[in-house]
N, C-alpha and C positions, 0 to 999 in steps of 0.2 A: 198755907201760903206757898210752901216750896213746890207743891204740885201745880199751882197756878203759874208760877215762874217757869217751871219746866215745860208746861204746855205752851206758854208764850214764846219761849226760846225755840221750841220745836216748830212752831208756826213760822217764826222769822227765818229759821234755817231752811225750811221747806220752800218758802217764798224766794229766798236768795238762790237756792239751787235751781228753781224753775226759771228764774230770770237769767241765770248764768247759762243754762241749757238752751234757752231761746236765743240768746245772743250768740252762742257758739254755733247753733244751726244756721243762723243768718250769716255769720262770718264764713261758714263752709259753703253756703250757696253762692255768696258773692265771690268766692275765690275760684269758682269753676268758670272756665271760658264760655263766652256766649256762643250759643249754637247758631249756625247760619240759617236764615229763614228762606230756604230754597224749596219751591214746590216739587213734589214727587212727580206730578203729572201736569203738563202744560197743554193748552188747547190753542190752536191757531185762530186768530181773530179774522173773520170774514168782513170785507168792507160793507158798511151799512149805508153807503151813499145812495142818493136817489137820482 
C-alpha cells in the first residue's frame, strides 16, 4: 500500500508541475510586447481599371 500511495503522490506532483510550467510559459508569452505586423517588401498596386 505505501508504494501505491507514493506512486499516486508522484503522479499528482508531476501533473501539478506540468500545469505550473504551462501556465508560466503562457504568462511569459503574454508579457512580451506585440510585434508590429509590417511587411518587409511592398509592391505598388497598378490600376486595374478598364
